[in-house]
PDB file of N, CA, C and O in Angstrom:
ATOM      1  N   MET A   1     -17.109   5.394  -7.329  1.00  0.00           N
ATOM      2  CA  MET A   1     -17.706   5.200  -5.950  1.00  0.00           C
ATOM      3  C   MET A   1     -16.497   6.562  -5.285  1.00  0.00           C
ATOM      4  O   MET A   1     -15.270   6.652  -5.328  1.00  0.00           O
ATOM      5  N   SER A   2     -17.597   7.467  -4.698  1.00  0.00           N
ATOM      6  CA  SER A   2     -16.847   8.339  -4.403  1.00  0.00           C
ATOM      7  C   SER A   2     -15.914   7.691  -3.087  1.00  0.00           C
ATOM      8  O   SER A   2     -15.920   6.542  -2.643  1.00  0.00           O
ATOM      9  N   ASP A   3     -15.302   8.613  -2.752  1.00  0.00           N
ATOM     10  CA  ASP A   3     -14.082   8.397  -1.286  1.00  0.00           C
ATOM     11  C   ASP A   3     -15.108   8.385  -0.231  1.00  0.00           C
ATOM     12  O   ASP A   3     -14.567   7.961   0.791  1.00  0.00           O
ATOM     13  N   ALA A   4     -16.590   8.713   0.022  1.00  0.00           N
ATOM     14  CA  ALA A   4     -17.013   8.625   1.049  1.00  0.00           C
ATOM     15  C   ALA A   4     -17.769   7.617   0.742  1.00  0.00           C
ATOM     16  O   ALA A   4     -18.065   7.056   1.797  1.00  0.00           O
ATOM     17  N   ASP A   5     -18.168   7.170  -0.014  1.00  0.00           N
ATOM     18  CA  ASP A   5     -19.086   5.870  -0.372  1.00  0.00           C
ATOM     19  C   ASP A   5     -17.813   4.629  -0.043  1.00  0.00           C
ATOM     20  O   ASP A   5     -18.207   3.694   0.654  1.00  0.00           O
ATOM     21  N   LEU A   6     -16.581   4.587  -0.426  1.00  0.00           N
ATOM     22  CA  LEU A   6     -15.815   3.815  -0.137  1.00  0.00           C
ATOM     23  C   LEU A   6     -15.505   3.658   1.425  1.00  0.00           C
ATOM     24  O   LEU A   6     -15.456   2.523   1.900  1.00  0.00           O
ATOM     25  N   ASN A   7     -15.286   4.835   2.267  1.00  0.00           N
ATOM     26  CA  ASN A   7     -14.802   4.307   3.065  1.00  0.00           C
ATOM     27  C   ASN A   7     -15.623   4.100   4.172  1.00  0.00           C
ATOM     28  O   ASN A   7     -15.336   3.750   5.317  1.00  0.00           O
ATOM     29  N   ALA A   8     -16.932   4.436   3.532  1.00  0.00           N
ATOM     30  CA  ALA A   8     -18.429   3.606   4.493  1.00  0.00           C
ATOM     31  C   ALA A   8     -18.589   2.498   3.946  1.00  0.00           C
ATOM     32  O   ALA A   8     -19.314   1.791   4.645  1.00  0.00           O
ATOM     33  N   THR A   9     -18.126   1.809   2.660  1.00  0.00           N
ATOM     34  CA  THR A   9     -17.999   0.270   2.394  1.00  0.00           C
ATOM     35  C   THR A   9     -16.992  -0.414   3.199  1.00  0.00           C
ATOM     36  O   THR A   9     -17.186  -1.476   3.789  1.00  0.00           O
ATOM     37  N   ILE A  10     -15.786   0.328   3.189  1.00  0.00           N
ATOM     38  CA  ILE A  10     -14.435  -0.386   4.079  1.00  0.00           C
ATOM     39  C   ILE A  10     -15.051  -0.198   5.543  1.00  0.00           C
ATOM     40  O   ILE A  10     -14.750  -1.241   6.124  1.00  0.00           O
ATOM     41  N   LYS A  11     -15.710   0.555   6.358  1.00  0.00           N
ATOM     42  CA  LYS A  11     -16.302   0.716   7.682  1.00  0.00           C
ATOM     43  C   LYS A  11     -16.977  -0.379   7.792  1.00  0.00           C
ATOM     44  O   LYS A  11     -16.817  -1.166   8.725  1.00  0.00           O
ATOM     45  N   ALA A  12     -17.796  -0.538   6.854  1.00  0.00           N
ATOM     46  CA  ALA A  12     -18.681  -1.694   7.160  1.00  0.00           C
ATOM     47  C   ALA A  12     -18.446  -3.041   6.895  1.00  0.00           C
ATOM     48  O   ALA A  12     -19.128  -3.970   7.327  1.00  0.00           O
ATOM     49  N   CYS A  13     -17.112  -3.161   5.914  1.00  0.00           N
ATOM     50  CA  CYS A  13     -16.680  -4.659   6.150  1.00  0.00           C
ATOM     51  C   CYS A  13     -16.092  -4.850   7.475  1.00  0.00           C
ATOM     52  O   CYS A  13     -16.365  -5.824   8.177  1.00  0.00           O
ATOM     53  N   GLU A  14     -15.150  -3.764   7.871  1.00  0.00           N
ATOM     54  CA  GLU A  14     -13.980  -3.722   9.324  1.00  0.00           C
ATOM     55  C   GLU A  14     -15.442  -4.005  10.179  1.00  0.00           C
ATOM     56  O   GLU A  14     -15.315  -4.919  10.994  1.00  0.00           O
ATOM     57  N   ASP A  15     -16.445  -3.550  10.149  1.00  0.00           N
ATOM     58  CA  ASP A  15     -16.876  -3.853  11.563  1.00  0.00           C
ATOM     59  C   ASP A  15     -17.800  -5.246  11.128  1.00  0.00           C
ATOM     60  O   ASP A  15     -18.037  -6.010  12.064  1.00  0.00           O
ATOM     61  N   ALA A  16     -18.260  -5.573   9.963  1.00  0.00           N
ATOM     62  CA  ALA A  16     -18.722  -7.121   9.550  1.00  0.00           C
ATOM     63  C   ALA A  16     -17.780  -8.122  10.144  1.00  0.00           C
ATOM     64  O   ALA A  16     -18.019  -9.001  10.972  1.00  0.00           O
ATOM     65  N   GLU A  17     -16.560  -7.777   9.497  1.00  0.00           N
ATOM     66  CA  GLU A  17     -15.505  -9.251   9.738  1.00  0.00           C
ATOM     67  C   GLU A  17     -14.021  -8.850  10.277  1.00  0.00           C
ATOM     68  O   GLU A  17     -13.251  -9.669  10.778  1.00  0.00           O
ATOM     69  N   PHE A  18     -13.764  -7.601  10.115  1.00  0.00           N
ATOM     70  CA  PHE A  18     -12.356  -7.615  10.624  1.00  0.00           C
ATOM     71  C   PHE A  18     -12.438  -7.656  12.232  1.00  0.00           C
ATOM     72  O   PHE A  18     -11.660  -8.233  12.993  1.00  0.00           O
ATOM     73  N   THR A  19     -13.303  -7.080  12.477  1.00  0.00           N
ATOM     74  CA  THR A  19     -13.456  -6.633  14.115  1.00  0.00           C
ATOM     75  C   THR A  19     -13.370  -8.085  14.811  1.00  0.00           C
ATOM     76  O   THR A  19     -12.586  -8.377  15.713  1.00  0.00           O
ATOM     77  N   TRP A  20     -14.122  -8.760  14.346  1.00  0.00           N
ATOM     78  CA  TRP A  20     -14.233 -10.162  15.046  1.00  0.00           C
ATOM     79  C   TRP A  20     -13.562 -11.131  15.242  1.00  0.00           C
ATOM     80  O   TRP A  20     -13.568 -11.939  16.171  1.00  0.00           O
ATOM     81  N   VAL A  21     -12.457 -10.990  13.587  1.00  0.00           N
ATOM     82  CA  VAL A  21     -11.852 -11.577  13.869  1.00  0.00           C
ATOM     83  C   VAL A  21     -10.216 -11.214  14.467  1.00  0.00           C
ATOM     84  O   VAL A  21      -9.386 -12.076  14.754  1.00  0.00           O
ATOM     85  N   ASN A  22     -10.036  -9.899  14.551  1.00  0.00           N
ATOM     86  CA  ASN A  22      -9.215  -9.586  15.309  1.00  0.00           C
ATOM     87  C   ASN A  22      -9.131  -9.888  16.862  1.00  0.00           C
ATOM     88  O   ASN A  22      -8.103 -10.173  17.476  1.00  0.00           O
ATOM     89  N   ILE A  23     -10.556  -9.759  17.435  1.00  0.00           N
ATOM     90  CA  ILE A  23     -11.217  -9.914  18.536  1.00  0.00           C
ATOM     91  C   ILE A  23     -10.656 -11.365  19.068  1.00  0.00           C
ATOM     92  O   ILE A  23     -10.013 -11.640  20.080  1.00  0.00           O
ATOM     93  N   ALA A  24     -11.130 -12.160  18.032  1.00  0.00           N
ATOM     94  CA  ALA A  24     -10.632 -13.697  18.248  1.00  0.00           C
ATOM     95  C   ALA A  24      -9.492 -13.917  18.434  1.00  0.00           C
ATOM     96  O   ALA A  24      -9.101 -14.777  19.224  1.00  0.00           O
ATOM     97  N   PHE A  25      -8.504 -12.948  17.521  1.00  0.00           N
ATOM     98  CA  PHE A  25      -7.062 -13.352  17.452  1.00  0.00           C
ATOM     99  C   PHE A  25      -6.469 -13.052  19.023  1.00  0.00           C
ATOM    100  O   PHE A  25      -5.686 -13.669  19.746  1.00  0.00           O
ATOM    101  N   GLN A  26      -7.180 -11.892  19.165  1.00  0.00           N
ATOM    102  CA  GLN A  26      -6.354 -11.365  20.578  1.00  0.00           C
ATOM    103  C   GLN A  26      -6.450 -12.136  21.618  1.00  0.00           C
ATOM    104  O   GLN A  26      -5.591 -12.196  22.497  1.00  0.00           O
ATOM    105  N   MET A  27      -7.489 -12.776  21.598  1.00  0.00           N
ATOM    106  CA  MET A  27      -8.035 -13.588  22.800  1.00  0.00           C
ATOM    107  C   MET A  27      -7.463 -14.904  22.871  1.00  0.00           C
ATOM    108  O   MET A  27      -8.201 -15.725  23.417  1.00  0.00           O
ATOM    109  N   GLN A  28      -6.338 -15.336  22.465  1.00  0.00           N
ATOM    110  CA  GLN A  28      -5.801 -16.608  22.112  1.00  0.00           C
ATOM    111  C   GLN A  28      -4.799 -16.750  22.879  1.00  0.00           C
ATOM    112  O   GLN A  28      -3.777 -16.127  22.593  1.00  0.00           O
ATOM    113  N   PRO A  29      -4.818 -17.411  23.789  1.00  0.00           N
ATOM    114  CA  PRO A  29      -3.695 -17.755  24.699  1.00  0.00           C
ATOM    115  C   PRO A  29      -1.898 -17.189  24.224  1.00  0.00           C
ATOM    116  O   PRO A  29      -0.989 -16.605  24.814  1.00  0.00           O
ATOM    117  N   SER A  30      -2.103 -17.762  22.862  1.00  0.00           N
ATOM    118  CA  SER A  30      -0.587 -17.561  22.377  1.00  0.00           C
ATOM    119  C   SER A  30       0.118 -16.301  22.223  1.00  0.00           C
ATOM    120  O   SER A  30       1.261 -15.924  22.486  1.00  0.00           O
ATOM    121  N   THR A  31      -1.188 -15.626  21.583  1.00  0.00           N
ATOM    122  CA  THR A  31      -1.419 -14.023  21.592  1.00  0.00           C
ATOM    123  C   THR A  31      -0.934 -13.467  23.055  1.00  0.00           C
ATOM    124  O   THR A  31       0.188 -13.026  23.303  1.00  0.00           O
ATOM    125  N   GLN A  32      -1.833 -13.565  23.803  1.00  0.00           N
ATOM    126  CA  GLN A  32      -1.814 -13.086  24.977  1.00  0.00           C
ATOM    127  C   GLN A  32      -0.150 -13.155  25.877  1.00  0.00           C
ATOM    128  O   GLN A  32       0.427 -12.256  26.489  1.00  0.00           O
ATOM    129  N   GLN A  33       0.196 -14.380  25.671  1.00  0.00           N
ATOM    130  CA  GLN A  33       1.512 -14.644  25.973  1.00  0.00           C
ATOM    131  C   GLN A  33       2.549 -14.082  25.462  1.00  0.00           C
ATOM    132  O   GLN A  33       3.441 -13.629  26.178  1.00  0.00           O
ATOM    133  N   ALA A  34       2.584 -14.027  24.049  1.00  0.00           N
ATOM    134  CA  ALA A  34       3.529 -12.826  23.301  1.00  0.00           C
ATOM    135  C   ALA A  34       3.782 -11.733  23.668  1.00  0.00           C
ATOM    136  O   ALA A  34       4.911 -11.259  23.787  1.00  0.00           O
ATOM    137  N   GLN A  35       2.307 -10.976  23.985  1.00  0.00           N
ATOM    138  CA  GLN A  35       2.302  -9.714  24.320  1.00  0.00           C
ATOM    139  C   GLN A  35       2.972  -9.954  25.940  1.00  0.00           C
ATOM    140  O   GLN A  35       4.131  -9.564  26.086  1.00  0.00           O
ATOM    141  N   ILE A  36       2.568 -10.317  26.634  1.00  0.00           N
ATOM    142  CA  ILE A  36       3.318 -10.417  27.976  1.00  0.00           C
ATOM    143  C   ILE A  36       4.522 -10.458  28.035  1.00  0.00           C
ATOM    144  O   ILE A  36       5.072  -9.773  28.898  1.00  0.00           O
ATOM    145  N   ASP A  37       5.514 -11.474  26.915  1.00  0.00           N
ATOM    146  CA  ASP A  37       6.971 -11.419  26.784  1.00  0.00           C
ATOM    147  C   ASP A  37       7.363 -10.301  26.197  1.00  0.00           C
ATOM    148  O   ASP A  37       8.474  -9.833  26.445  1.00  0.00           O
ATOM    149  N   TYR A  38       6.288  -9.560  25.115  1.00  0.00           N
ATOM    150  CA  TYR A  38       7.129  -8.420  24.756  1.00  0.00           C
ATOM    151  C   TYR A  38       7.021  -7.386  25.912  1.00  0.00           C
ATOM    152  O   TYR A  38       7.951  -6.622  26.173  1.00  0.00           O
ATOM    153  N   ILE A  39       5.825  -7.396  26.605  1.00  0.00           N
ATOM    154  CA  ILE A  39       6.237  -6.117  27.597  1.00  0.00           C
ATOM    155  C   ILE A  39       7.185  -6.672  28.911  1.00  0.00           C
ATOM    156  O   ILE A  39       7.441  -5.852  29.793  1.00  0.00           O
ATOM    157  N   ASN A  40       7.556  -7.674  28.999  1.00  0.00           N
ATOM    158  CA  ASN A  40       8.416  -7.987  29.934  1.00  0.00           C
ATOM    159  C   ASN A  40       9.886  -7.690  29.111  1.00  0.00           C
ATOM    160  O   ASN A  40      10.820  -7.479  29.884  1.00  0.00           O
ATOM    161  N   SER A  41      10.176  -7.651  27.882  1.00  0.00           N
ATOM    162  CA  SER A  41      11.259  -7.522  27.327  1.00  0.00           C
ATOM    163  C   SER A  41      11.472  -6.262  27.363  1.00  0.00           C
ATOM    164  O   SER A  41      12.522  -5.938  26.808  1.00  0.00           O
ATOM    165  N   LYS A  42      10.673  -5.152  27.953  1.00  0.00           N
ATOM    166  CA  LYS A  42      10.720  -3.544  28.018  1.00  0.00           C
ATOM    167  C   LYS A  42      11.156  -3.202  29.330  1.00  0.00           C
ATOM    168  O   LYS A  42      11.364  -2.004  29.524  1.00  0.00           O
ATOM    169  N   GLU A  43      11.362  -4.097  30.394  1.00  0.00           N
ATOM    170  CA  GLU A  43      11.728  -3.891  31.837  1.00  0.00           C
ATOM    171  C   GLU A  43      12.411  -3.071  32.019  1.00  0.00           C
ATOM    172  O   GLU A  43      12.082  -2.292  32.914  1.00  0.00           O
ATOM    173  N   ASP A  44      13.605  -2.837  31.336  1.00  0.00           N
ATOM    174  CA  ASP A  44      14.683  -1.716  31.768  1.00  0.00           C
ATOM    175  C   ASP A  44      14.261  -0.523  31.209  1.00  0.00           C
ATOM    176  O   ASP A  44      14.323   0.492  31.903  1.00  0.00           O
ATOM    177  N   GLN A  45      13.773  -0.458  29.881  1.00  0.00           N
ATOM    178  CA  GLN A  45      13.117   1.109  29.599  1.00  0.00           C
ATOM    179  C   GLN A  45      12.265   1.493  30.313  1.00  0.00           C
ATOM    180  O   GLN A  45      12.356   2.632  30.771  1.00  0.00           O
ATOM    181  N   LEU A  46      10.808   0.399  30.741  1.00  0.00           N
ATOM    182  CA  LEU A  46       9.871   1.099  31.799  1.00  0.00           C
ATOM    183  C   LEU A  46      10.631   1.334  33.122  1.00  0.00           C
ATOM    184  O   LEU A  46      10.185   2.308  33.729  1.00  0.00           O
ATOM    185  N   ARG A  47      11.607   0.737  33.704  1.00  0.00           N
ATOM    186  CA  ARG A  47      11.972   0.988  34.903  1.00  0.00           C
ATOM    187  C   ARG A  47      12.756   2.040  34.923  1.00  0.00           C
ATOM    188  O   ARG A  47      12.925   2.416  36.083  1.00  0.00           O
ATOM    189  N   ALA A  48      13.469   2.868  33.924  1.00  0.00           N
ATOM    190  CA  ALA A  48      14.085   4.014  33.515  1.00  0.00           C
ATOM    191  C   ALA A  48      13.262   4.705  33.532  1.00  0.00           C
ATOM    192  O   ALA A  48      13.208   5.498  34.473  1.00  0.00           O
ATOM    193  N   CYS A  49      12.204   4.729  32.469  1.00  0.00           N
ATOM    194  CA  CYS A  49      11.404   6.009  32.427  1.00  0.00           C
ATOM    195  C   CYS A  49      10.302   6.275  33.829  1.00  0.00           C
ATOM    196  O   CYS A  49       9.913   7.395  34.160  1.00  0.00           O
ATOM    197  N   LEU A  50       9.966   5.136  34.453  1.00  0.00           N
ATOM    198  CA  LEU A  50       9.409   5.287  35.649  1.00  0.00           C
ATOM    199  C   LEU A  50      10.076   6.334  36.720  1.00  0.00           C
ATOM    200  O   LEU A  50       9.620   7.398  37.139  1.00  0.00           O
ATOM    201  N   GLU A  51      11.497   5.574  37.064  1.00  0.00           N
ATOM    202  CA  GLU A  51      12.531   6.396  37.954  1.00  0.00           C
ATOM    203  C   GLU A  51      12.670   7.853  37.419  1.00  0.00           C
ATOM    204  O   GLU A  51      12.568   8.868  38.108  1.00  0.00           O
ATOM    205  N   ASP A  52      12.873   7.807  36.337  1.00  0.00           N
ATOM    206  CA  ASP A  52      13.153   9.623  35.757  1.00  0.00           C
ATOM    207  C   ASP A  52      12.148  10.321  36.389  1.00  0.00           C
ATOM    208  O   ASP A  52      12.343  11.247  37.176  1.00  0.00           O
ATOM    209  N   ALA A  53      10.780   9.768  35.964  1.00  0.00           N
ATOM    210  CA  ALA A  53       9.572  10.474  36.563  1.00  0.00           C
ATOM    211  C   ALA A  53       9.305  11.062  38.044  1.00  0.00           C
ATOM    212  O   ALA A  53       8.614  11.997  38.450  1.00  0.00           O
ATOM    213  N   GLY A  54      10.277   9.968  38.784  1.00  0.00           N
ATOM    214  CA  GLY A  54      10.368  10.195  40.245  1.00  0.00           C
ATOM    215  C   GLY A  54       9.495   9.048  41.173  1.00  0.00           C
ATOM    216  O   GLY A  54       9.190   9.090  42.364  1.00  0.00           O
ATOM    217  N   ILE A  55       9.178   7.845  39.970  1.00  0.00           N
ATOM    218  CA  ILE A  55       8.345   6.864  40.544  1.00  0.00           C
ATOM    219  C   ILE A  55       9.170   5.802  40.841  1.00  0.00           C
ATOM    220  O   ILE A  55       9.888   5.278  39.989  1.00  0.00           O
ATOM    221  N   GLN A  56       9.097   5.292  42.500  1.00  0.00           N
ATOM    222  CA  GLN A  56       9.986   4.285  42.917  1.00  0.00           C
ATOM    223  C   GLN A  56       9.590   3.073  42.162  1.00  0.00           C
ATOM    224  O   GLN A  56       8.387   3.006  41.913  1.00  0.00           O
ATOM    225  N   THR A  57      10.345   2.089  41.738  1.00  0.00           N
ATOM    226  CA  THR A  57      10.092   0.762  41.607  1.00  0.00           C
ATOM    227  C   THR A  57      10.733   0.017  42.285  1.00  0.00           C
ATOM    228  O   THR A  57      11.853   0.234  42.747  1.00  0.00           O
ATOM    229  N   ASP A  58       9.740  -1.424  42.469  1.00  0.00           N
ATOM    230  CA  ASP A  58      10.503  -2.566  43.350  1.00  0.00           C
ATOM    231  C   ASP A  58      11.310  -3.116  42.154  1.00  0.00           C
ATOM    232  O   ASP A  58      11.086  -3.021  40.948  1.00  0.00           O
ATOM    233  N   PRO A  59      12.360  -3.747  42.863  1.00  0.00           N
ATOM    234  CA  PRO A  59      13.705  -3.997  42.261  1.00  0.00           C
ATOM    235  C   PRO A  59      13.694  -5.734  41.608  1.00  0.00           C
ATOM    236  O   PRO A  59      14.451  -6.301  40.820  1.00  0.00           O
ATOM    237  N   GLU A  60      12.664  -6.125  42.237  1.00  0.00           N
ATOM    238  CA  GLU A  60      11.879  -7.205  41.655  1.00  0.00           C
ATOM    239  C   GLU A  60      10.685  -7.419  40.655  1.00  0.00           C
ATOM    240  O   GLU A  60      10.469  -8.401  39.944  1.00  0.00           O
ATOM    241  N   ALA A  61      10.134  -6.530  40.748  1.00  0.00           N
ATOM    242  CA  ALA A  61       9.182  -6.117  39.197  1.00  0.00           C
ATOM    243  C   ALA A  61       9.640  -6.445  37.813  1.00  0.00           C
ATOM    244  O   ALA A  61      10.741  -6.111  37.375  1.00  0.00           O
ATOM    245  N   ASN A  62       8.697  -7.147  37.117  1.00  0.00           N
ATOM    246  CA  ASN A  62       8.980  -7.321  35.455  1.00  0.00           C
ATOM    247  C   ASN A  62       8.362  -6.313  35.092  1.00  0.00           C
ATOM    248  O   ASN A  62       7.753  -5.408  35.663  1.00  0.00           O
ATOM    249  N   GLY A  63       8.658  -6.657  33.783  1.00  0.00           N
ATOM    250  CA  GLY A  63       7.900  -5.499  32.673  1.00  0.00           C
ATOM    251  C   GLY A  63       6.774  -5.438  32.900  1.00  0.00           C
ATOM    252  O   GLY A  63       6.295  -4.376  33.297  1.00  0.00           O
ATOM    253  N   TYR A  64       6.141  -6.353  32.752  1.00  0.00           N
ATOM    254  CA  TYR A  64       4.590  -6.626  33.029  1.00  0.00           C
ATOM    255  C   TYR A  64       4.176  -5.691  34.093  1.00  0.00           C
ATOM    256  O   TYR A  64       3.566  -4.654  33.833  1.00  0.00           O
ATOM    257  N   GLU A  65       4.550  -6.099  35.468  1.00  0.00           N
ATOM    258  CA  GLU A  65       4.318  -5.309  36.720  1.00  0.00           C
ATOM    259  C   GLU A  65       4.721  -3.856  36.607  1.00  0.00           C
ATOM    260  O   GLU A  65       4.013  -3.044  37.203  1.00  0.00           O
ATOM    261  N   LEU A  66       5.912  -3.356  35.826  1.00  0.00           N
ATOM    262  CA  LEU A  66       5.826  -2.047  35.914  1.00  0.00           C
ATOM    263  C   LEU A  66       5.039  -1.234  35.058  1.00  0.00           C
ATOM    264  O   LEU A  66       4.550  -0.141  35.341  1.00  0.00           O
ATOM    265  N   ALA A  67       4.917  -2.143  33.491  1.00  0.00           N
ATOM    266  CA  ALA A  67       3.714  -1.563  32.665  1.00  0.00           C
ATOM    267  C   ALA A  67       2.532  -0.864  33.350  1.00  0.00           C
ATOM    268  O   ALA A  67       2.108   0.271  33.136  1.00  0.00           O
ATOM    269  N   GLN A  68       1.983  -2.007  34.433  1.00  0.00           N
ATOM    270  CA  GLN A  68       0.883  -1.686  35.869  1.00  0.00           C
ATOM    271  C   GLN A  68       1.106  -0.226  36.050  1.00  0.00           C
ATOM    272  O   GLN A  68       0.673   0.857  35.657  1.00  0.00           O
ATOM    273  N   GLN A  69       2.037  -0.765  36.876  1.00  0.00           N
ATOM    274  CA  GLN A  69       2.580   0.544  37.601  1.00  0.00           C
ATOM    275  C   GLN A  69       2.465   1.830  36.754  1.00  0.00           C
ATOM    276  O   GLN A  69       1.880   2.758  37.312  1.00  0.00           O
ATOM    277  N   ALA A  70       3.015   2.088  35.252  1.00  0.00           N
ATOM    278  CA  ALA A  70       2.930   3.213  34.713  1.00  0.00           C
ATOM    279  C   ALA A  70       1.393   3.598  34.120  1.00  0.00           C
ATOM    280  O   ALA A  70       1.063   4.765  33.909  1.00  0.00           O
ATOM    281  N   VAL A  71       0.462   2.390  33.871  1.00  0.00           N
ATOM    282  CA  VAL A  71      -0.958   2.880  33.850  1.00  0.00           C
ATOM    283  C   VAL A  71      -1.515   3.269  35.061  1.00  0.00           C
ATOM    284  O   VAL A  71      -2.432   4.079  34.930  1.00  0.00           O
ATOM    285  N   GLN A  72      -1.212   2.903  36.348  1.00  0.00           N
ATOM    286  CA  GLN A  72      -1.701   3.618  37.380  1.00  0.00           C
ATOM    287  C   GLN A  72      -1.337   4.943  37.485  1.00  0.00           C
ATOM    288  O   GLN A  72      -2.263   5.638  37.903  1.00  0.00           O
ATOM    289  N   THR A  73       0.095   5.778  37.161  1.00  0.00           N
ATOM    290  CA  THR A  73       0.415   6.425  37.611  1.00  0.00           C
ATOM    291  C   THR A  73       0.658   7.082  36.600  1.00  0.00           C
ATOM    292  O   THR A  73       1.825   7.433  36.425  1.00  0.00           O
ATOM    293  N   PRO A  74      -0.475   7.490  35.520  1.00  0.00           N
ATOM    294  CA  PRO A  74       0.068   8.170  33.811  1.00  0.00           C
ATOM    295  C   PRO A  74       0.321   9.837  33.924  1.00  0.00           C
ATOM    296  O   PRO A  74       1.105  10.357  33.130  1.00  0.00           O
ATOM    297  N   ALA A  75      -0.166  10.410  34.636  1.00  0.00           N
ATOM    298  CA  ALA A  75       0.064  11.848  34.756  1.00  0.00           C
ATOM    299  C   ALA A  75       1.399  11.995  34.952  1.00  0.00           C
ATOM    300  O   ALA A  75       1.996  12.899  34.367  1.00  0.00           O
ATOM    301  N   SER A  76       2.055  11.125  35.805  1.00  0.00           N
ATOM    302  CA  SER A  76       3.733  11.607  36.523  1.00  0.00           C
ATOM    303  C   SER A  76       4.658  10.457  35.668  1.00  0.00           C
ATOM    304  O   SER A  76       5.867  10.386  35.888  1.00  0.00           O
ATOM    305  N   THR A  77       4.121   9.730  34.860  1.00  0.00           N
ATOM    306  CA  THR A  77       4.761   8.741  34.052  1.00  0.00           C
ATOM    307  C   THR A  77       5.645   9.606  32.612  1.00  0.00           C
ATOM    308  O   THR A  77       6.811   9.474  32.241  1.00  0.00           O
ATOM    309  N   GLY A  78       4.790  10.281  32.186  1.00  0.00           N
ATOM    310  CA  GLY A  78       5.013  11.191  31.005  1.00  0.00           C
ATOM    311  C   GLY A  78       5.262  10.342  29.907  1.00  0.00           C
ATOM    312  O   GLY A  78       6.210  10.508  29.140  1.00  0.00           O
ATOM    313  N   GLY A  79       4.214   9.200  29.791  1.00  0.00           N
ATOM    314  CA  GLY A  79       4.506   8.297  28.416  1.00  0.00           C
ATOM    315  C   GLY A  79       5.223   7.101  28.600  1.00  0.00           C
ATOM    316  O   GLY A  79       5.671   6.760  27.505  1.00  0.00           O
ATOM    317  N   CYS A  80       5.463   6.491  29.284  1.00  0.00           N
ATOM    318  CA  CYS A  80       6.175   5.319  29.949  1.00  0.00           C
ATOM    319  C   CYS A  80       6.044   4.403  28.847  1.00  0.00           C
ATOM    320  O   CYS A  80       6.947   4.344  28.012  1.00  0.00           O
ATOM    321  N   LEU A  81       4.931   3.620  28.746  1.00  0.00           N
ATOM    322  CA  LEU A  81       4.312   2.894  28.218  1.00  0.00           C
ATOM    323  C   LEU A  81       4.617   3.049  26.281  1.00  0.00           C
ATOM    324  O   LEU A  81       5.091   2.143  25.594  1.00  0.00           O
ATOM    325  N   GLU A  82       4.238   4.265  25.826  1.00  0.00           N
ATOM    326  CA  GLU A  82       4.881   4.813  24.350  1.00  0.00           C
ATOM    327  C   GLU A  82       5.982   4.770  24.083  1.00  0.00           C
ATOM    328  O   GLU A  82       6.416   4.476  22.969  1.00  0.00           O
ATOM    329  N   GLU A  83       6.743   5.102  25.212  1.00  0.00           N
ATOM    330  CA  GLU A  83       8.224   5.691  25.245  1.00  0.00           C
ATOM    331  C   GLU A  83       9.018   4.106  24.843  1.00  0.00           C
ATOM    332  O   GLU A  83       9.979   3.985  24.083  1.00  0.00           O
ATOM    333  N   ALA A  84       8.263   2.910  25.638  1.00  0.00           N
ATOM    334  CA  ALA A  84       8.797   1.788  25.556  1.00  0.00           C
ATOM    335  C   ALA A  84       8.514   1.192  24.192  1.00  0.00           C
ATOM    336  O   ALA A  84       9.347   0.556  23.546  1.00  0.00           O
ATOM    337  N   GLY A  85       7.194   1.462  23.782  1.00  0.00           N
ATOM    338  CA  GLY A  85       6.888   1.053  22.243  1.00  0.00           C
ATOM    339  C   GLY A  85       5.731   0.031  22.629  1.00  0.00           C
ATOM    340  O   GLY A  85       5.462  -0.884  21.850  1.00  0.00           O
ATOM    341  N   ILE A  86       4.991   0.198  23.926  1.00  0.00           N
ATOM    342  CA  ILE A  86       3.789  -0.683  24.234  1.00  0.00           C
ATOM    343  C   ILE A  86       2.413   0.145  23.851  1.00  0.00           C
ATOM    344  O   ILE A  86       2.113   1.188  24.433  1.00  0.00           O
ATOM    345  N   THR A  87       1.690  -0.384  22.903  1.00  0.00           N
ATOM    346  CA  THR A  87       0.543   0.096  22.456  1.00  0.00           C
ATOM    347  C   THR A  87      -0.411  -0.458  22.591  1.00  0.00           C
ATOM    348  O   THR A  87      -1.287   0.211  22.044  1.00  0.00           O
ATOM    349  N   ASN A  88      -0.872  -1.454  23.071  1.00  0.00           N
ATOM    350  CA  ASN A  88      -1.879  -2.377  23.636  1.00  0.00           C
ATOM    351  C   ASN A  88      -1.964  -3.031  25.208  1.00  0.00           C
ATOM    352  O   ASN A  88      -1.943  -4.217  25.539  1.00  0.00           O
ATOM    353  N   PHE A  89      -2.063  -1.872  26.004  1.00  0.00           N
ATOM    354  CA  PHE A  89      -2.122  -2.394  27.279  1.00  0.00           C
ATOM    355  C   PHE A  89      -3.453  -1.914  27.953  1.00  0.00           C
ATOM    356  O   PHE A  89      -3.722  -2.260  29.104  1.00  0.00           O
TER     357      PHE A  89
END
């Protein structure tokens, strides 16, 4: 099998099987809570990054709220989500 054929077969399998399993996994309440907990654990990094970018943060904001703030002002944050290791927000 050529590389092109192999890649096409892998893509077809992913589309038929993995994509749907992954979506089901991501929609589980326990998975969503784990993601929220992870984002909240990055509160200090997010706050520092936003403030370094000149964005005022609410002292009572948790990590999830700071991540939302970073998404709302992406041009000025210089990649705060990436800097904090948050890739799925």
